[in-house]
Each structure stands twice: as C-alpha cells, then as structure tokens.
C-alpha positions as CSV (number, residue, x, y, z in Angstrom):
1,M,-191.5,-197.5,50.7
2,K,-189.0,-196.2,53.3
3,E,-188.7,-199.8,54.8
4,E,-187.6,-201.0,51.1
5,A,-185.0,-198.5,51.2
6,K,-184.0,-199.6,55.1
7,R,-183.7,-203.1,53.9
8,M,-181.9,-202.7,50.4
9,K,-179.4,-200.3,52.6
10,E,-179.1,-202.9,55.5
11,A,-178.6,-205.8,52.9
12,L,-175.7,-204.0,51.0
13,L,-173.8,-201.9,53.6
14,S,-173.1,-201.9,57.1
15,K,-173.6,-199.7,59.9
16,E,-169.9,-198.9,60.2
17,T,-169.7,-198.7,56.3
18,T,-172.1,-196.3,56.4
19,E,-170.6,-194.2,58.9
20,H,-167.3,-194.5,57.1
21,I,-168.8,-193.0,54.0
22,M,-170.8,-190.4,55.5
23,K,-167.6,-189.1,57.3
24,A,-165.5,-189.6,54.6
25,G,-167.9,-187.7,51.9
26,T,-168.7,-184.8,54.9
27,E,-164.8,-184.5,54.8
28,L,-164.2,-184.3,51.1
29,L,-167.4,-181.5,50.7
30,L,-165.5,-179.3,53.5
31,A,-162.1,-179.8,51.8
32,L,-163.3,-178.7,48.7
33,D,-165.4,-175.9,50.2
34,S,-162.1,-174.4,52.1
35,V,-159.3,-175.4,49.8
36,I,-160.6,-174.2,46.0
37,P,-161.8,-170.7,45.9
38,E,-165.3,-170.6,44.4
39,S,-164.0,-168.0,41.8
40,R,-161.2,-170.4,40.5
41,I,-163.9,-173.1,39.6
42,P,-165.1,-173.0,36.0
43,A,-169.0,-172.4,35.7
44,E,-169.4,-176.1,34.1
45,A,-167.5,-177.7,37.3
46,R,-169.4,-175.6,39.7
47,K,-172.4,-176.5,38.3
48,H,-171.3,-180.2,38.9
49,Y,-169.9,-179.8,42.1
50,L,-173.1,-178.5,43.5
51,A,-175.3,-180.9,42.1
52,A,-172.5,-183.4,43.7
53,K,-173.0,-181.8,47.1
54,K,-176.8,-181.2,46.9
55,E,-177.1,-185.1,46.3
56,F,-174.7,-186.2,48.8
57,L,-176.6,-183.8,51.4
58,L,-179.8,-185.5,50.2
59,M,-178.3,-188.9,50.9
60,M,-177.3,-188.1,54.4
61,K,-181.0,-186.3,54.8
62,S,-182.0,-190.0,53.6
63,V,-179.9,-191.7,56.0
64,I,-180.6,-189.8,58.9
65,D,-184.3,-189.6,58.4
66,A,-183.9,-193.8,58.3
67,N,-182.4,-193.7,61.6
68,L,-184.8,-191.3,63.2
69,Q,-187.6,-193.6,62.0
70,A,-185.8,-196.5,63.3
71,V,-185.3,-194.7,66.8
72,E,-188.6,-193.8,66.7
73,D,-190.1,-197.1,65.7
74,L,-188.0,-198.3,68.9
75,E,-189.3,-196.0,71.0
76,K,-193.1,-196.9,70.1
77,T,-192.4,-200.9,70.9
78,D,-190.6,-200.3,73.8
79,S,-193.5,-197.8,75.3
80,S,-196.0,-200.9,74.1
81,K,-194.4,-203.5,76.3
82,L,-194.5,-201.0,79.7
83,K,-198.0,-201.8,81.4
84,K,-198.7,-200.0,84.5
85,I,-199.6,-202.1,87.6
86,D,-202.3,-200.7,90.2
87,V,-200.7,-202.0,94.0
88,Q,-203.1,-202.0,96.8
C-alpha cells in the first residue's frame, strides 16, 4: 500500500511541488495560529480549523514517512552492494 501511494504521489506531484505545498501549508497554519486569537474564532469554525489542521499534519507525517522509507530502502540497497574483501 505504501509503495502504491508513493508511486501515485510521484506521478501527480514533483518533489519540488510537494515541498512547496508543505512549506505553504505550514506557513498558513502558523499564521492562523498567531494572528487569530482562539477566543475570537466561532466554535463551528474552530471545529473545522482543527480538523483541517489535523489532516494537514497527517499529510505531512505521511510524506515524511514515505521519505524515511525511501532513505531506508536506499540504505539497504547501498549496503547490499558492499562486500568485504579479505586481502592476504
């Protein structure tokens, strides 16, 4: 399942686009958190904002997990190519 999601992401969005979306989303969340006092947000809007924030953070977690898996796979591939040679 992870591989299929990774292939779909790579087919739809380039690495640069993904990075841009993550940075823009992070900046938006930080701006909203710092600009709008929580006491001024209506309860219904707060409910939707927290749901959107959670989904965005889960998306970031998913992207990070996919990148970590790619690095781990690369490490496995690289280490399997190395062979110890005994020299006499």
